[in-house]
C-alpha positions in Angstrom: 0.0 0.0 0.0 1.2 3.5 -0.8 2.4 5.7 2.1 -0.1 8.4 1.1 -3.0 6.0 1.4 -1.8 4.9 4.8 -1.5 8.5 6.0 -5.0 9.2 4.6 -6.5 6.3 6.5 -4.7 7.3 9.7 -5.9 10.9 9.4 -9.5 9.7 8.7 -9.4 7.5 11.8 -8.0 10.4 13.9 -10.8 12.7 12.7 -13.4 10.0 13.4 -12.0 9.5 16.9 -12.0 13.2 17.7 -15.6 13.6 16.5 -16.7 10.5 18.5 -15.0 11.8 21.6 -16.8 15.1 21.3 -20.1 13.3 20.9 -19.5 10.9 23.8 -17.7 13.2 26.2 -19.5 16.5 25.3 -18.8 19.7 27.2 -22.3 19.8 28.6 -21.7 16.7 30.7 -18.7 18.4 32.3 -20.6 21.6 32.9 -23.4 19.7 34.5 -20.9 17.9 36.8 -19.3 21.2 37.6 -22.6 22.8 38.6 -23.5 19.8 40.7 -20.1 19.8 42.4 -20.4 23.6 43.2 -23.9 23.1 44.5 -22.6 20.3 46.7 -19.9 22.7 48.1 -16.8 21.0 46.6 -13.9 23.5 47.2 -12.5 25.4 44.2 -9.0 23.8 44.9 -10.5 20.4 43.9 -12.4 21.8 40.9 -9.7 23.8 39.3 -7.5 20.8 38.3 -10.6 19.1 36.8 -11.3 22.3 34.8 -7.6 22.5 33.7 -7.8 18.9 32.5 -11.0 19.5 30.5 -9.4 22.7 29.0 -6.4 20.7 28.0 -8.6 18.2 26.3 -10.3 21.0 24.3 -7.0 22.5 23.3 -5.7 19.1 22.2 -8.8 18.5 20.1 -8.4 21.9 18.5 -4.8 21.1 17.5 -5.9 17.8 16.2 -8.6 19.4 14.1 -6.1 21.8 12.6 -3.7 19.1 11.8 -6.4 16.9 10.3 -7.4 19.7 8.0 -3.8 20.4 7.0 -3.1 16.7 6.4 -6.3 16.3 4.4 -5.4 19.2 2.1 -1.8 18.0 1.8 -2.3 14.3 1.2 -5.7 14.0 -0.3 -5.4 17.0 -2.7 -8.6 18.6 -1.5 -7.0 22.0 -1.6 -3.6 23.7 -1.8 -2.0 24.9 1.4 0.7 26.6 -0.7 -1.6 29.6 -0.7 -0.9 32.0 2.2 -4.6 32.9 2.3 -5.6 29.2 2.9 -3.0 28.8 5.6 -4.1 32.1 7.2 -7.7 31.0 7.1 -7.0 27.7 9.0 -4.7 29.2 11.5 -7.1 32.1 12.2 -9.8 29.5 12.9 -7.5 27.7 15.3 -6.6 30.9 17.1 -10.3 31.8 17.4 -11.0 28.4 18.8 -8.2 28.7 21.4 -9.6 32.1 22.4 -13.1 30.5 22.9 -11.5 27.7 25.0 -9.7 30.3 27.1 -13.0 32.2 27.7 -14.7 28.9 28.6 -11.9 28.0 31.0 -12.2 31.5 32.6 -16.0 31.2 33.1 -15.6 27.7 34.6 -12.9 28.8 37.1 -14.9 31.9 38.1 -17.9 29.7 38.8 -15.8 27.2 40.7 -14.4 30.0 42.9 -18.0 31.2 43.4 -17.2 34.6 41.8 -20.3 34.3 39.6 -23.7 32.8 40.1 -25.0 29.7 38.4 -27.2 31.9 36.2 -24.2 34.1 35.2 -22.1 31.0 34.5 -24.8 29.6 32.2 -25.0 32.9 30.4 -21.2 33.1 30.0 -20.9 29.6 28.6 -23.7 30.0 26.0 -21.3 31.5 23.5 -18.6 28.8 23.8 -21.2 26.0 23.7 -22.8 27.5 20.6 -19.3 27.8 19.0 -18.5 24.1 19.7 -21.9 23.0 18.5 -21.3 24.9 15.2 -17.7 23.8 14.9 -18.8 20.2 15.5 -21.4 20.6 12.8 -18.7 21.4 10.3 -17.2 17.9 10.6 
């Protein structure tokens, strides 16, 4: 089998795994658990590491998505990354996603520290949740 075919298969499997992990381990489950833990009085010192871990997962998934797009374009010929505009488009999307993840992380930590109410928390995460729902719809 050709190296390009193997790389294509590997990239396809990676994209499928990322999509399935988003579906199975969606952000809403973590947020619901966080709300429950805050309501139960779990100290912020125990919640912050959980939030950091979830944020790290989101960042890793964002990097994997960018790499899968680049690999798709490079090895399957579905576009040309030689164009600076194409490269700028994909990297801008990645930077935007990382900003959304940062805002999501910030809202979660403020809620864990009891700096904002449950209602404020839910309002603050509406944007990031909508972003991820839209981004997931793109795949």
